[in-house]
C-alpha positions as CSV (number, residue, x, y, z in Angstrom):
1,M,0.0,0.0,0.0
2,R,2.9,2.4,0.8
3,K,4.4,1.9,-2.7
4,F,1.0,2.7,-4.3
5,F,0.6,5.8,-2.1
6,T,4.1,7.0,-3.1
7,A,3.5,6.4,-6.8
8,V,0.2,8.3,-6.6
9,T,1.8,11.2,-4.8
10,A,4.7,11.4,-7.2
11,T,2.3,11.3,-10.2
12,V,0.2,14.1,-8.7
13,F,3.2,16.2,-7.9
14,A,4.6,15.7,-11.4
15,L,1.4,16.6,-13.1
16,S,0.9,19.6,-10.8
17,A,4.5,20.9,-11.5
18,A,4.0,20.5,-15.2
19,A,0.7,22.4,-15.2
20,C,1.7,25.5,-13.2
21,N,3.0,28.6,-15.1
22,T,3.9,30.9,-12.2
23,I,5.5,30.7,-8.8
24,D,2.2,31.4,-7.2
25,G,0.6,28.6,-9.2
26,A,3.4,26.3,-8.1
27,G,2.7,27.1,-4.4
28,E,-1.0,26.4,-4.9
29,D,-0.2,23.1,-6.7
30,I,2.1,22.0,-3.9
31,E,-0.5,22.9,-1.3
32,S,-3.1,20.8,-3.1
33,V,-0.7,17.8,-3.1
34,G,-0.2,18.3,0.7
35,D,-4.0,18.4,1.1
36,E,-4.3,15.1,-0.8
37,I,-1.7,13.5,1.4
38,D,-3.5,14.7,4.5
39,E,-6.7,13.2,3.3
40,E,-5.0,9.8,2.6
41,I,-3.5,9.6,6.1
């Protein structure tokens, strides 16, 4: 289960990083990934 969670987190982070165009957008993307991690735990 831990490998799956790590793979999902890495995928979400990679997609978020690729989608953002500004520093502010990157911060929002990273925050959303953190929120997803909190929901999983």
